[in-house]
C-alpha positions as CSV (number, residue, x, y, z in Angstrom):
1,X,-11.1,-20.3,-39.1
2,X,-11.7,-19.6,-35.6
3,X,-8.1,-19.5,-34.6
4,X,-6.6,-17.1,-36.7
5,X,-9.5,-14.8,-34.9
6,X,-8.5,-15.5,-31.3
7,X,-5.8,-13.5,-30.2
8,X,-2.9,-15.4,-28.8
9,X,-1.2,-14.5,-25.4
10,X,-0.7,-16.9,-22.7
11,X,-2.9,-14.3,-20.0
12,X,-5.8,-15.1,-22.0
13,X,-6.9,-17.2,-19.1
14,X,-5.8,-15.7,-16.6
15,X,-8.6,-16.5,-13.5
16,X,-8.9,-15.2,-9.8
17,X,-9.5,-16.5,-6.8
18,X,-10.3,-16.0,-3.2
19,X,-8.2,-18.2,-0.9
20,X,-10.4,-19.6,2.3
21,X,-11.6,-18.0,5.1
22,X,-8.6,-19.0,7.7
23,X,-6.2,-17.8,4.9
24,X,-8.0,-13.6,5.4
25,X,-7.3,-11.4,8.0
26,X,-9.9,-10.5,10.2
27,X,-11.0,-8.0,12.7
28,X,-9.2,-5.3,11.4
29,X,-10.9,-1.7,12.1
30,X,-9.7,-0.1,8.4
31,X,-9.4,3.3,8.1
32,X,-12.8,5.5,7.2
33,X,-10.7,8.9,6.3
34,X,-12.1,10.0,2.9
35,X,-9.1,9.9,0.5
36,X,-8.6,8.2,-2.6
37,X,-5.7,5.9,-1.2
38,X,-5.8,2.4,-1.3
39,X,-5.3,2.1,2.7
40,X,-3.0,-0.9,2.4
41,X,0.1,-1.9,1.2
42,X,2.1,-5.2,0.9
43,X,5.3,-6.7,0.1
44,X,6.9,-10.4,0.8
45,X,7.2,-10.1,4.6
46,X,4.5,-7.9,5.8
47,X,1.0,-6.3,5.4
48,X,0.6,-3.1,6.6
49,X,-3.4,-1.6,6.8
50,X,-4.1,2.0,7.9
51,X,-6.9,1.6,10.5
52,X,-9.2,3.5,12.9
53,X,-7.4,4.9,16.1
54,X,-8.3,7.6,18.6
55,X,-5.6,10.4,19.6
56,X,-4.0,10.6,16.0
57,X,-2.6,8.5,13.0
58,X,-1.7,4.6,13.3
59,X,-1.5,1.3,11.1
60,X,-1.4,-1.9,11.7
61,X,1.9,-4.0,10.1
62,X,1.4,-7.9,10.3
63,X,3.5,-10.9,9.4
64,X,2.0,-12.3,6.0
65,X,2.0,-15.9,8.1
66,X,-0.2,-14.5,10.4
67,X,-3.8,-15.0,9.3
68,X,-7.0,-15.1,10.7
69,X,-8.3,-13.4,13.2
70,X,-6.5,-10.3,15.0
71,X,-6.4,-9.3,18.3
72,X,-8.0,-6.2,19.4
73,X,-5.3,-5.0,21.4
74,X,-2.4,-6.2,19.0
75,X,0.4,-3.6,18.9
76,X,0.1,-1.0,16.4
77,X,2.4,1.5,14.6
78,X,1.8,5.1,16.1
79,X,3.3,8.4,15.9
80,X,1.1,10.7,13.4
81,X,-1.0,13.3,15.5
82,X,-3.0,12.7,12.8
83,X,-5.1,10.5,10.2
84,X,-2.4,8.3,8.0
85,X,-3.5,8.8,4.2
86,X,-0.8,7.0,2.7
87,X,1.9,4.4,3.2
88,X,4.2,2.5,1.0
89,X,6.7,0.0,1.7
90,X,10.6,0.5,0.5
91,X,11.2,-1.8,-2.4
92,X,15.2,-1.8,-1.4
93,X,14.5,-3.3,2.6
94,X,11.0,-5.2,3.4
95,X,11.7,-3.8,6.9
96,X,11.1,-0.2,5.7
97,X,8.1,1.9,5.4
98,X,7.0,5.2,5.1
99,X,3.7,7.0,5.8
100,X,2.3,10.5,5.1
101,X,-0.4,12.1,7.6
102,X,-2.9,15.0,7.6
103,X,-0.5,16.1,10.6
104,X,1.9,17.8,7.4
105,X,4.5,15.0,7.9
106,X,6.0,11.7,6.6
107,X,7.4,9.5,8.4
108,X,9.8,6.5,7.9
109,X,9.6,3.0,10.4
110,X,11.6,0.6,10.8
111,X,9.6,-2.8,11.9
112,X,11.1,-6.0,13.1
113,X,11.1,-9.0,11.5
114,X,8.8,-10.6,14.1
115,X,5.3,-10.1,15.3
116,X,4.9,-7.2,17.2
117,X,5.0,-7.0,21.0
118,X,4.6,-3.3,22.0
119,X,3.4,-0.6,19.8
120,X,5.9,1.4,17.5
121,X,6.4,4.9,18.5
122,X,9.7,6.2,17.4
123,X,10.0,6.5,13.3
124,X,13.7,6.2,12.1
125,X,12.9,9.8,11.0
126,X,10.5,12.1,10.3
127,X,10.3,14.4,7.2
128,X,8.9,18.2,8.0
129,X,8.4,20.4,5.1
130,X,4.8,20.3,3.8
131,X,2.3,23.2,5.2
132,X,-0.7,21.2,4.3
133,X,-1.7,17.4,4.8
134,X,0.5,14.6,3.1
135,X,-1.5,12.7,1.0
136,X,0.7,11.1,-1.4
137,X,4.0,8.5,-0.7
138,X,6.3,6.9,-3.3
139,X,10.1,5.9,-3.2
140,X,11.9,5.8,-6.0
141,X,12.6,2.4,-7.6
142,X,16.0,2.3,-8.2
143,X,18.2,4.3,-5.6
144,X,18.7,3.9,-2.7
145,X,16.7,6.1,0.2
146,X,15.1,8.5,-1.9
147,X,11.5,9.3,-1.2
148,X,8.7,11.5,-2.8
149,X,5.8,13.0,-1.2
150,X,3.3,15.3,-2.1
151,X,1.1,17.5,0.4
152,X,-2.4,19.4,-0.5
153,X,-0.1,22.5,-0.4
154,X,0.6,21.4,-4.1
155,X,4.2,21.1,-3.5
156,X,6.6,17.9,-4.0
157,X,9.4,17.4,-2.0
158,X,12.0,14.5,-2.8
159,X,13.8,13.4,0.2
160,X,17.1,11.2,1.0
161,X,15.9,9.6,3.7
162,X,19.6,8.5,5.2
163,X,20.3,12.3,5.6
164,X,16.5,13.1,6.6
165,X,17.0,16.5,4.5
166,X,15.2,17.2,1.0
167,X,16.7,17.5,-1.8
168,X,14.7,18.8,-4.2
169,X,11.3,20.8,-4.5
170,X,8.9,21.1,-7.1
171,X,5.9,23.8,-7.2
172,X,4.4,23.3,-11.0
173,X,1.2,22.1,-9.7
174,X,-1.5,24.5,-9.1
175,X,-3.8,22.7,-7.6
176,X,-4.4,19.3,-5.7
177,X,-2.5,16.2,-6.9
178,X,-4.1,13.5,-7.3
179,X,-1.3,10.7,-8.0
180,X,2.1,10.2,-8.8
181,X,4.0,7.2,-10.8
182,X,7.7,7.0,-11.4
183,X,9.1,5.1,-14.7
184,X,10.8,1.9,-14.4
185,X,14.6,3.8,-14.1
186,X,13.1,6.5,-12.0
187,X,13.8,9.7,-14.2
188,X,10.6,10.8,-14.7
189,X,7.6,10.8,-13.0
190,X,4.1,11.3,-14.2
191,X,1.0,13.4,-12.1
192,X,-2.7,14.3,-12.3
193,X,-4.2,17.0,-10.7
194,X,-7.3,18.9,-9.6
195,X,-6.8,21.0,-12.5
196,X,-7.1,18.4,-14.7
197,X,-3.8,17.9,-16.5
198,X,-1.4,14.9,-17.0
199,X,2.2,16.2,-16.6
200,X,5.7,14.5,-16.7
201,X,8.5,15.7,-14.7
202,X,11.7,15.6,-14.6
203,X,13.1,16.2,-11.1
204,X,16.4,16.7,-11.1
205,X,15.5,19.5,-13.8
206,X,12.3,20.7,-11.6
207,X,10.4,21.4,-14.7
208,X,8.0,19.8,-16.5
209,X,8.7,18.0,-19.5
210,X,5.2,17.2,-21.0
211,X,1.6,18.1,-20.1
212,X,-1.7,17.2,-21.4
213,X,-4.9,18.9,-20.6
214,X,-8.0,16.8,-19.7
215,X,-7.1,13.3,-20.6
216,X,-10.6,12.4,-19.3
217,X,-13.4,14.9,-19.8
218,X,-14.9,14.5,-16.7
219,X,-13.6,16.8,-13.7
220,X,-13.2,13.6,-10.9
221,X,-10.3,12.5,-9.9
222,X,-7.7,10.9,-12.3
223,X,-4.9,8.4,-11.7
224,X,-1.6,7.6,-14.0
225,X,0.8,5.2,-13.6
226,X,3.8,4.8,-16.2
227,X,4.2,1.3,-18.1
228,X,7.7,-0.4,-18.5
229,X,7.6,1.2,-22.7
230,X,7.3,4.7,-21.3
231,X,3.9,4.8,-22.1
232,X,1.2,6.2,-19.5
233,X,-1.5,4.5,-18.6
234,X,-4.8,6.7,-17.3
235,X,-8.3,6.2,-15.5
236,X,-10.7,8.8,-15.7
237,X,-14.4,9.7,-16.5
238,X,-16.0,11.2,-19.3
239,X,-17.9,14.1,-19.5
240,X,-21.1,11.9,-18.8
241,X,-19.7,10.9,-15.7
242,X,-18.7,7.2,-17.2
243,X,-15.5,5.8,-16.5
244,X,-12.7,5.5,-18.5
245,X,-9.4,4.3,-19.1
246,X,-6.6,5.6,-21.7
247,X,-3.3,5.0,-23.1
248,X,-0.4,7.9,-23.6
249,X,2.6,8.5,-25.8
250,X,4.1,11.2,-23.2
251,X,6.2,12.5,-26.7
252,X,3.3,12.8,-28.4
253,X,0.5,14.1,-26.1
254,X,-2.3,14.6,-28.8
255,X,-3.7,11.9,-29.4
256,X,-4.1,8.6,-27.1
257,X,-2.9,5.3,-28.1
258,X,-6.1,4.0,-26.8
259,X,-9.5,5.2,-25.3
260,X,-11.8,3.0,-23.9
261,X,-15.2,3.7,-21.7
262,X,-15.8,1.1,-19.2
263,X,-18.7,1.7,-17.2
264,X,-20.7,4.2,-15.0
265,X,-19.9,4.3,-11.4
266,X,-18.7,6.7,-8.8
267,X,-15.6,5.3,-7.7
268,X,-12.0,6.4,-8.5
269,X,-10.3,3.3,-10.5
270,X,-6.7,2.6,-8.7
271,X,-4.7,1.2,-11.5
272,X,-1.7,-1.5,-10.2
273,X,0.9,-2.3,-13.0
274,X,2.4,-5.5,-13.5
275,X,5.4,-4.7,-15.4
276,X,6.6,-8.2,-16.4
277,X,3.7,-9.4,-17.6
278,X,2.4,-5.5,-19.2
279,X,-0.8,-5.9,-17.3
280,X,-2.5,-3.8,-15.0
281,X,-5.5,-4.1,-12.3
282,X,-8.3,-1.9,-11.7
283,X,-9.9,-2.1,-8.5
284,X,-13.0,0.6,-8.1
285,X,-13.1,2.0,-4.3
286,X,-17.0,0.8,-3.7
287,X,-16.4,-1.9,-6.2
288,X,-16.9,-5.8,-6.0
289,X,-15.5,-6.7,-8.8
290,X,-11.2,-5.7,-10.2
291,X,-11.0,-6.0,-13.9
292,X,-7.4,-7.1,-15.4
293,X,-5.8,-6.1,-18.7
294,X,-3.2,-6.5,-20.9
295,X,-1.2,-3.7,-22.5
296,X,0.2,-5.4,-25.9
297,X,1.8,-3.3,-29.2
298,X,-1.1,-4.5,-31.5
299,X,-4.4,-2.9,-31.6
300,X,-6.7,-2.3,-29.9
301,X,-3.7,-2.1,-27.8
302,X,-5.4,-2.3,-24.3
303,X,-6.9,-5.8,-24.0
304,X,-9.8,-6.8,-21.6
305,X,-8.6,-10.0,-20.2
306,X,-11.4,-10.8,-17.7
307,X,-13.1,-9.6,-14.0
308,X,-12.8,-11.1,-11.1
309,X,-16.1,-10.4,-9.0
310,X,-17.0,-10.7,-5.3
311,X,-20.3,-9.9,-2.8
312,X,-18.5,-7.5,-1.0
313,X,-17.6,-3.9,-1.8
314,X,-13.6,-2.8,-1.7
315,X,-12.3,-0.4,0.5
316,X,-8.7,-0.2,-0.8
317,X,-6.4,-2.5,-1.9
318,X,-2.9,-3.9,-1.5
319,X,-0.6,-5.5,-4.4
320,X,2.0,-8.0,-4.0
321,X,5.5,-7.3,-5.9
322,X,6.2,-10.0,-8.1
323,X,9.1,-11.2,-5.6
324,X,6.4,-12.3,-3.4
325,X,4.1,-14.4,-5.8
326,X,4.3,-18.1,-5.2
327,X,5.6,-19.6,-9.0
328,X,5.1,-23.1,-7.7
329,X,1.0,-22.7,-8.9
330,X,1.6,-20.6,-12.1
331,X,0.8,-17.3,-9.5
332,X,1.4,-14.1,-11.3
333,X,-0.2,-11.8,-8.8
334,X,-1.2,-11.3,-5.5
335,X,-4.1,-9.2,-4.1
336,X,-5.2,-7.7,-0.9
337,X,-8.9,-7.0,-0.7
338,X,-10.1,-4.5,2.1
339,X,-13.1,-5.0,3.8
340,X,-15.0,-3.0,6.5
341,X,-13.2,-5.4,9.1
342,X,-10.9,-8.0,7.1
343,X,-8.7,-8.5,4.4
344,X,-8.8,-10.7,1.6
345,X,-6.5,-12.4,-0.2
346,X,-7.2,-13.0,-4.1
347,X,-4.6,-14.9,-6.2
348,X,-4.3,-14.3,-9.9
349,X,-3.4,-17.9,-11.8
350,X,-2.4,-18.7,-15.2
351,X,-4.0,-22.5,-15.9
352,X,-0.9,-24.5,-16.7
353,X,-0.5,-28.6,-16.4
354,X,2.9,-29.1,-15.7
355,X,4.6,-28.6,-11.7
356,X,7.8,-27.6,-13.7
357,X,9.1,-23.3,-13.4
358,X,7.0,-21.6,-16.1
359,X,10.2,-19.7,-17.5
360,X,7.8,-17.2,-20.3
361,X,5.4,-16.3,-17.3
362,X,8.1,-15.3,-15.0
363,X,11.1,-13.8,-16.6
364,X,13.6,-12.2,-14.5
365,X,11.9,-9.7,-11.9
366,X,13.1,-6.1,-10.0
367,X,15.0,-7.9,-7.0
368,X,15.3,-5.9,-3.5
369,X,18.8,-4.3,-4.4
370,X,19.4,-1.2,-5.2
371,X,20.9,0.0,-8.1
372,X,22.4,3.7,-7.3
373,X,22.8,5.6,-4.6
374,X,21.6,9.1,-4.2
375,X,24.4,11.1,-5.2
376,X,25.0,9.0,-8.0
377,X,20.9,9.8,-9.4
378,X,21.4,13.5,-8.2
379,X,24.2,13.6,-10.6
380,X,22.2,12.6,-13.7
381,X,22.6,8.6,-13.8
382,X,19.8,6.5,-14.9
383,X,19.9,3.0,-14.1
384,X,17.1,0.4,-14.3
385,X,16.3,-2.0,-11.3
386,X,18.6,-4.6,-10.4
387,X,16.8,-8.1,-11.6
388,X,16.6,-11.8,-10.1
389,X,15.6,-14.6,-11.1
390,X,12.4,-16.5,-9.6
391,X,13.3,-20.0,-10.8
392,X,14.1,-21.3,-7.1
393,X,11.6,-18.7,-5.5
394,X,12.2,-15.8,-3.2
395,X,13.5,-16.0,0.4
396,X,12.8,-12.1,2.2
397,X,16.8,-11.5,3.7
398,X,16.8,-10.5,7.3
399,X,16.2,-7.0,8.5
400,X,18.9,-4.9,7.8
401,X,19.0,-1.6,10.4
402,X,18.4,1.7,8.3
403,X,20.6,4.5,9.7
404,X,20.0,8.5,9.4
405,X,23.4,9.9,9.0
406,X,23.3,13.5,10.4
407,X,24.7,15.9,8.0
408,X,26.1,18.4,10.9
409,X,28.4,16.9,13.1
410,X,27.9,19.7,15.8
411,X,24.3,18.3,15.4
412,X,23.8,16.0,19.2
413,X,20.1,15.1,18.7
414,X,18.7,12.0,18.9
415,X,18.5,9.7,16.1
416,X,15.0,10.1,15.6
417,X,15.6,13.8,13.5
418,X,13.5,15.8,12.4
419,X,14.0,17.2,9.4
420,X,13.3,20.9,7.7
421,X,12.6,21.7,4.3
422,X,15.0,24.6,2.8
423,X,12.8,27.2,4.9
424,X,14.1,27.8,8.1
425,X,12.3,27.5,11.8
426,X,11.8,31.3,11.4
427,X,10.3,31.1,8.3
428,X,7.7,27.9,8.9
429,X,4.2,27.9,7.5
430,X,1.9,29.6,10.5
431,X,0.1,26.3,11.4
432,X,2.9,24.4,11.9
433,X,4.8,26.8,14.0
434,X,1.4,27.3,16.3
435,X,1.1,23.7,16.8
436,X,4.7,22.9,17.3
437,X,4.2,25.8,20.1
438,X,1.6,24.2,21.4
439,X,3.3,20.4,21.8
440,X,5.8,23.0,23.7
441,X,3.5,24.4,26.0
442,X,2.0,21.2,26.9
443,X,5.2,19.8,27.4
444,X,6.0,22.6,30.1
445,X,2.9,21.9,31.8
446,X,3.3,18.6,32.0
447,X,6.8,19.1,33.3
448,X,5.5,21.1,35.9
449,X,2.6,19.0,37.5
450,X,4.9,16.0,37.8
451,X,7.4,18.4,39.7
452,X,4.7,19.2,42.1
453,X,4.0,15.6,42.4
454,X,7.7,14.3,43.4
455,X,7.2,17.3,46.3
456,X,4.2,16.5,47.4
457,X,5.5,12.9,47.4
458,X,8.9,13.8,48.9
459,X,6.7,15.8,51.4
460,X,4.7,13.1,52.7
461,X,7.8,11.1,53.2
462,X,9.5,13.5,55.2
463,X,6.4,13.7,57.3
464,X,6.0,9.2,58.0
465,X,10.0,9.1,58.2
466,X,10.1,11.7,61.2
467,X,6.8,9.9,62.9
468,X,8.4,7.1,62.9
469,X,11.4,8.4,64.6
């Protein structure tokens, strides 16, 4: 009798386990910026963490193999003049990462394969178009060099990183944007906003195609992600400040597919989605636990699986793409949990006795090859990710240089391009114009100072040579 009651699922016994202390990353000064970002991004080659930095924003990039204590003088990626709020690795090049900052810019960086021996200070391209801080960065899942940025100016800009130019701007949000998630083929994205609305946007039509007011009745921040079936999974708060999760069909926003209350806590639940297993991992900021759920087509649609608990609360979390897990140990997910001063690695494993490759756990997953070029996507074409098999594991390819091709052949500026939005420079936002003028004045003062020093040295040298004669 009990067998017919228990739900059959290969993920029902997934368990979490922390790796040994020597396999974690210690002495990392994690950023204390008050922003609901994960502060961490990871891929099969690197771990990137936003860190405390004087005189601007910086983040740390470590090869995954460089575990243990991190030297306090380890080189950082620096270039932003304000604190960094979000980072995201390119899904099609493991050596390229984008960052968004309070200095109103987004930057794209090329990271060398080896450990850094000096700070990375020159981005491939600087994307300037926002008038307020850039809090969300997200790469297109299937198209090469397409990057989305969202700022506190309520503006969403989609860039072609290969040319450094903005392709699409959307001003449909009247308030602060909390989260953005692309669907599987990148034809749509969903957003949550401070106005308590969940929106589905078609970027190429530059319009909102569906929206729902208050999917969660509480006023605290919401998060939303697309599932592989085209539904939307959300986290938020009830009117009584209980944390809640929901599953919605964007073609019919009237009633939720599922709505589930969790607990009472202030921390925003950050969802991380595994499309291959159709599982969601919920990591609350300030929580010391990770809950995970399986999404199915049978009621109640969102099935609670288990909770991984540890002693210390998390400051942020990084989620490894499926091609970076260890298939020989039946590992289906790997999370990188940020503490105040370290990063702990958590593995999620399905218990299996066999050492053979488990086909049912590892269907073909999204590989690093892009399915389309920017022009094809802009013309209205949609393609699912190009899949790869994990049967023999995944070996990351060597670094490929990302080049920015300038559109204007008369433009003789250096390779690090500063790209303006559709606005011309004479109509720049006052805040940005003021900052550029200030930088120019500082640069002029530095040049004058150096010229004066050169003159003084020449005079001293002249007096010395005259005296020796």
